[in-house]
VMD Tcl script that draws the C-alpha trace (Angstrom):
set ca {
  {0.00 0.00 0.00}
  {1.27 3.47 -0.87}
  {0.08 6.36 1.28}
  {0.60 10.03 0.48}
  {0.36 12.28 3.54}
  {0.10 16.04 2.98}
  {0.91 18.56 5.72}
  {-1.17 21.52 6.92}
  {-3.10 23.04 4.00}
  {-3.03 26.82 4.45}
  {-5.77 28.94 2.87}
  {-7.61 28.58 -0.40}
  {-4.31 28.80 -2.36}
  {-3.19 25.60 -0.62}
  {-6.52 23.98 -1.46}
  {-6.23 25.06 -5.10}
  {-2.70 23.66 -5.30}
  {-3.99 20.25 -4.26}
  {-7.06 20.39 -6.49}
  {-4.68 20.87 -9.39}
  {-1.93 18.44 -8.42}
  {-3.34 15.56 -6.33}
  {-4.47 13.57 -9.39}
  {-0.96 13.90 -10.87}
  {0.71 12.94 -7.57}
  {-1.51 9.88 -7.22}
  {-0.61 8.78 -10.73}
  {3.13 9.61 -10.53}
  {3.68 7.72 -7.27}
  {1.00 5.04 -7.78}
  {-0.68 6.16 -4.57}
  {-3.46 4.06 -3.07}
  {-4.72 6.54 -0.48}
  {-4.19 10.24 0.31}
  {-4.43 11.80 3.79}
  {-4.07 15.55 4.41}
  {-4.17 17.88 7.40}
  {-6.84 20.47 6.64}
  {-7.34 22.60 9.77}
  {-5.95 25.78 8.17}
  {-7.83 25.71 4.86}
  {-10.14 28.62 5.56}
  {-8.88 31.96 6.88}
  {-11.97 32.61 8.99}
  {-10.97 35.36 11.42}
  {-8.78 38.43 11.88}
  {-6.04 36.78 13.94}
  {-4.17 33.55 13.14}
  {-4.39 32.16 16.68}
  {-8.07 31.31 16.27}
  {-8.93 32.35 12.73}
  {-8.64 29.30 10.49}
  {-10.72 26.12 10.16}
  {-12.43 24.27 7.32}
  {-15.36 24.94 5.04}
  {-17.63 22.04 4.04}
  {-17.27 22.97 0.36}
  {-13.46 22.80 0.65}
  {-13.74 19.35 2.18}
  {-15.99 18.17 -0.63}
  {-13.73 19.64 -3.31}
  {-10.65 17.88 -1.94}
  {-12.57 14.61 -1.67}
  {-13.50 14.97 -5.32}
  {-9.86 15.59 -6.27}
  {-8.67 12.40 -4.57}
  {-7.95 13.24 -0.92}
  {-9.42 10.33 1.00}
  {-9.10 11.43 4.66}
  {-8.71 14.88 6.23}
  {-7.12 15.33 9.65}
  {-6.97 18.53 11.70}
  {-5.80 19.98 15.03}
  {-6.27 22.98 17.29}
  {-8.05 24.95 14.55}
  {-10.64 22.19 14.09}
  {-13.27 24.27 15.88}
  {-12.52 27.65 14.23}
  {-14.94 29.30 11.84}
  {-18.72 29.45 11.65}
  {-19.16 26.10 9.87}
  {-16.89 23.89 11.96}
  {-19.70 21.56 13.01}
  {-20.67 20.84 9.42}
  {-17.04 20.30 8.41}
  {-16.30 17.98 11.33}
  {-19.49 16.01 10.66}
  {-18.15 14.95 7.25}
  {-17.55 11.17 7.29}
  {-13.93 11.52 6.09}
  {-12.87 14.33 8.48}
  {-11.29 13.71 11.89}
  {-9.90 15.88 14.71}
  {-7.60 14.99 17.64}
  {-8.92 12.06 19.61}
  {-7.60 13.20 23.00}
  {-9.74 16.30 23.57}
  {-12.58 16.63 26.10}
  {-15.68 14.54 25.59}
  {-18.39 16.58 23.94}
  {-16.16 18.50 21.54}
  {-17.47 18.16 18.00}
  {-15.98 15.58 15.68}
  {-14.35 12.17 15.86}
  {-10.71 11.22 16.47}
  {-10.12 8.25 14.17}
  {-11.42 6.66 11.01}
  {-10.97 3.34 9.20}
  {-11.31 3.29 5.42}
  {-11.10 0.46 2.88}
  {-8.06 0.55 0.60}
  {-8.32 -2.30 -1.86}
  {-8.59 -5.47 0.21}
  {-7.07 -3.84 3.30}
  {-8.25 -1.29 5.87}
  {-6.29 1.85 6.73}
  {-6.96 3.44 10.10}
  {-6.04 7.11 10.58}
  {-5.76 8.46 14.13}
  {-5.38 12.15 15.00}
  {-3.65 13.04 18.29}
  {-2.39 16.27 19.85}
  {-0.84 17.44 23.12}
  {-1.12 20.46 25.39}
  {1.41 22.44 23.35}
  {-1.35 22.80 20.74}
  {-4.52 22.29 22.79}
  {-4.21 23.00 26.53}
  {-7.15 20.72 27.37}
  {-5.60 17.70 25.63}
  {-5.06 14.50 27.61}
  {-2.20 12.05 27.09}
  {-1.88 11.20 23.38}
  {-0.40 7.79 24.17}
  {-3.17 6.86 26.60}
  {-5.78 7.90 24.05}
  {-4.10 5.88 21.30}
  {-3.66 2.84 23.53}
  {-7.35 2.96 24.45}
  {-8.55 2.62 20.86}
  {-9.81 -0.65 19.45}
  {-8.19 -0.71 16.03}
  {-9.10 -3.11 13.24}
  {-6.40 -5.16 11.49}
  {-4.41 -3.19 8.93}
  {-1.99 -0.27 8.77}
  {-2.40 2.59 11.25}
  {-1.31 6.13 10.44}
  {-1.09 8.74 13.22}
  {-1.16 12.50 12.64}
  {0.56 13.96 15.74}
  {-0.40 17.63 15.94}
  {1.93 19.50 18.28}
  {4.79 21.96 18.71}
  {7.53 19.92 20.32}
  {9.74 17.60 18.27}
  {10.86 15.78 21.42}
  {7.29 14.80 22.30}
  {6.65 13.58 18.78}
  {9.79 11.42 18.89}
  {8.80 10.04 22.29}
  {5.31 9.12 21.08}
  {6.67 7.54 17.90}
  {9.02 5.28 19.86}
  {6.22 4.48 22.32}
  {4.03 3.16 19.49}
  {6.85 1.67 17.39}
  {5.51 -1.60 16.04}
  {1.91 -0.66 16.87}
  {1.45 2.26 14.46}
  {2.60 1.98 10.88}
  {3.61 5.65 10.80}
  {3.62 8.75 12.99}
  {3.65 11.99 11.03}
  {3.95 15.38 12.72}
  {1.90 18.45 11.85}
  {1.21 21.91 13.35}
  {4.51 23.85 13.14}
  {4.37 24.12 9.32}
  {8.19 24.12 9.02}
  {9.36 20.74 7.67}
  {12.00 18.68 9.45}
  {14.55 17.00 7.23}
  {14.73 13.37 8.21}
  {12.31 10.56 7.43}
  {12.95 7.79 9.95}
  {12.34 4.05 10.02}
  {12.17 3.05 13.68}
  {13.50 -0.31 14.94}
  {10.16 -2.15 14.94}
  {9.06 -0.84 11.54}
  {7.20 2.39 12.26}
  {7.87 5.31 9.91}
  {8.31 8.73 11.47}
  {8.62 12.35 10.34}
  {8.65 14.97 13.11}
  {7.08 17.71 10.97}
  {5.70 17.18 7.47}
  {5.45 20.92 6.78}
  {2.71 23.03 5.27}
  {1.05 23.14 1.89}
  {0.53 26.83 1.24}
  {2.23 30.19 0.70}
  {5.78 30.98 1.81}
  {7.16 34.42 2.64}
  {5.52 34.90 6.02}
  {4.95 33.11 9.34}
  {3.16 29.76 9.12}
  {1.64 30.79 5.80}
  {0.33 34.17 6.97}
  {1.54 37.76 6.81}
  {4.37 38.28 9.33}
  {3.58 41.70 10.82}
  {1.44 40.55 13.75}
  {4.06 38.00 14.80}
  {6.90 40.50 14.44}
  {5.06 43.05 16.60}
  {4.29 40.42 19.23}
  {7.96 39.45 19.32}
  {8.81 43.09 20.06}
  {6.12 43.32 22.74}
  {4.17 45.89 20.74}
  {0.43 46.45 20.48}
  {-1.29 44.70 17.55}
  {-4.82 45.99 18.03}
  {-4.51 48.55 15.22}
  {-3.51 45.98 12.60}
  {-5.98 45.01 9.88}
  {-7.16 41.40 9.68}
  {-4.25 39.12 8.88}
  {-3.86 37.89 5.32}
  {-1.99 35.00 3.78}
  {1.75 35.20 3.13}
  {2.76 36.73 -0.22}
  {5.27 34.13 -1.38}
  {5.18 31.13 -3.72}
  {3.29 27.99 -2.83}
  {5.00 24.93 -1.37}
  {3.90 21.32 -0.94}
  {4.78 19.52 2.30}
  {4.23 15.80 1.71}
  {5.52 12.38 2.68}
  {5.15 9.13 0.75}
  {4.91 5.81 2.60}
  {5.35 2.36 1.10}
  {3.66 -0.06 3.51}
  {4.39 -3.80 3.59}
  {1.73 -6.52 3.86}
  {2.80 -6.80 7.53}
  {1.78 -3.14 8.08}
  {5.32 -1.84 8.59}
  {7.01 0.83 6.48}
  {9.22 -0.44 3.69}
  {10.17 3.07 2.62}
  {9.37 6.61 3.75}
  {10.48 9.72 1.92}
  {9.53 13.30 1.20}
  {8.02 14.19 -2.15}
  {7.32 17.50 -3.86}
  {5.76 18.69 -7.06}
  {9.09 18.24 -8.84}
  {9.91 14.89 -7.22}
  {11.73 13.75 -4.08}
  {13.37 16.60 -2.23}
  {14.67 15.40 1.11}
  {16.49 12.51 2.78}
  {15.46 9.31 4.49}
  {17.38 7.31 7.09}
  {16.86 3.90 8.63}
}
mol new
graphics top color blue
foreach p $ca { graphics top sphere $p radius 0.5 }
foreach p [lrange $ca 0 end-1] q [lrange $ca 1 end] { graphics top cylinder $p $q radius 0.2 }
display resetview
């Protein structure tokens, strides 16, 4: 099984990039299933801290283009239509948030004759109310087949710790949230693939895909109340993506980064 995982989609430009290129990427790499983190697709508010989220029509468009499962994170509940977006049968949000928050934390989908389970976890670096990601993962009843985990958090050390904790239980642990890709693609001792941060799919030239001024002022300790609503960064678009080749035993045979022009980073065992 070949799985293409796409990091945080930022804004409608990131959505449009995938609408144009996902069919080509599926064909080029003979991909069986595509998973993408979609919590930043819609710029829904004036400040980036709580002004993103997903629109139902964006979800449907990506499904039509060949994205099979959409994960999310701390922005899952942003925007006026978050309930509709999270109710979509192929959208998940972190599993380890308080009971009663909208959405579901895992999904199992048929891929040929096998079943892929995708689990979304986070930690308190992204969502203060989050419980232990490992305890939440260990408490799931997972069907036979490969298991992919989107770990949505700030700290590389925590992502590494979780990946080693589930080595041999999860097929892959792929980090999202910081938007800045880490270089290495790892194969852990018991067969789990791991990338600490997949990176974003959206515009460069700013901070996390948005205009930099608000972040620069905050770094200086200056007032930001007079700034207009934040916009998207002005730079060219980038694709943050990882390709997994999964064995019949549900371990990773190969894990590497891919871009629109081909492979563009390194893998280590």
